[in-house]
Phi, psi and omega in degrees: 000319180294321177300319181294320178294317176298322178296318179293322180294316176300318182299320182295319181297311180300319183295316181288317183277332184259359183220139187284077177264144166218118177258130184227106354275162177271340174228144180206149172241127185227140178284139179302127183094348178276161177284157182214146185213128179223131179262137175241125183224158175217151178261359180296144183255349177263037182267128175280322182186166180209164177183182180246133172254129182197156181292341173209147181083010177300149186254343188079183185279122186236154172289151182286171012255357185229140173219143184243131172265120182225132178227130181286331180217108180280111186231039175232132184280337179224071183292141179233050180292148170215145177267137177233152178229128177250118178280167185295338178273004177092350178289145186229142175232150183225155172217142186236129180280161175264113184239128175247119177263130180235159177210128176287156183301150170296316173199161178231136183214155175245135178222157176268120186288343179265357171054057180173169179294148185276155178246132181300135171099342175268167178260142180221152175248132174258136179246131173256114178262125179243120191254123171058075178233151177208149345280139185298326181293348174260007185272138172231125177253124179250129179260139176235137168246106190069236177254009185262131171286125186243341182195141175229137184222139176244172189229127186258001177274150190250129181202127175277333181270161183296138176228163172262135176219176182206162176228151182236138180242122175264134183225152173245093186297135174256165183299331182278002171281340180298127184090350179278147183260145173241141176210161177228153187232120174268121189231133178263119177261106189249018173081183184298333179274359180277184182295156181297318177257125187302132178292134181206150176232131178247143183285158164299150179293139172259117182266121183285133169248118187241125175266136181217149184291161183300144169223126180281140177283335179242150179272192176292149181209164174242131185237125180253136179218156180280143181299135179098346184281166172263141187231144173231128176244123181243151180216130172212158185219147171273118182200164174217121000288174179307141184282154165269116182252132175220157177254139173248112182197171177276108184290154179219165181290344185254016178244150181210142177248132178227166180242136176225107181063239182261018180251144173246126184240132172258127177247126178241130182256121181059071185297147176234178182297338180290341178273353180288151179145193183262131180247126185246120173262131178243121177244131190214136171220188185288347178267347181162190184214150180213153179229153176227139185244138174235121179263119181258111182255124183258125180259132179298137177263135179296121182296152181293326180300316183295316176303318181293319174302312180301314178301315182295314176301317176298321177293319180294314177303321177293319177297315180299320179300315179298317180296320181296315180297322183295306181294326174300310182294327175296316181297321176297321179294318180294322182295321181300313183292320185297312181297330181286329178281340179284350180292125175289148181271134177272123179290154182284142178280149181236147181265129178283000000 
């Protein structure tokens, strides 16, 4: 069989190079089911007749110089027509065109091989199924995450008839992948003789669902408040699915827990020393668990009565000081005056 093929190949080379054949076109790419037409002509003058031999569309023996192989619907995956020329001396030459028949996939789809929502931090495989495509050796599958190209794959097995094939994309999903779309595109690269726009089929988008453990927007903290003030402690976490949030703390008659959306809130009215301590927020879902700590420190408030007493003592002290200064200055003044009155008066001298 190999010998026959080699002889045929050598005969084709000789026929094309050693005899004035012209095939128009000599190479062509045609979609399965489309019409096809190729002219075979010769400039030789000693031709008795010529024609096309083919499983379909054969012409029989025709006069030169041109004969056309024409098919309205090409439905053979490996068409093998060849043009022959018979000279008047009985010698015969042949030429065979290069024909590539292609078919775009019936459909292309993306599926999750693990059949379930993804969990952040683990590895998963997405599969792109390409159904009934030919020729597979001309196929390229491109993966997209959103609008970003993340992987391109080609296929090196040879097959002229339609086959089913697939491509795999391995991903390690992050939390921001949740809601992001993945898709794959099957594209046939058919060379310069192929269509101007590459035949391609794109899969419907696959929307990723990524489960991830709770993450707090705020870290651990210590909170100081004055005794008697009102306090609010809130806790919420980013997670998928939404977290079950609970507080671990020592309950008191002046504290209350409420829920607002995805937040759990502790409200304390008129805090006392009994409310001091560690408040632990626990957020948990099927992907994991996280905790956050708040240390509540109660500082004593100075009573108003104490402030009043201190002000009164200060006022009394100020009054005493002023009185002391007043009497001291008055006593000094009286002493000065007294000393002045004790000085004897000198009598006036008289002349005898």
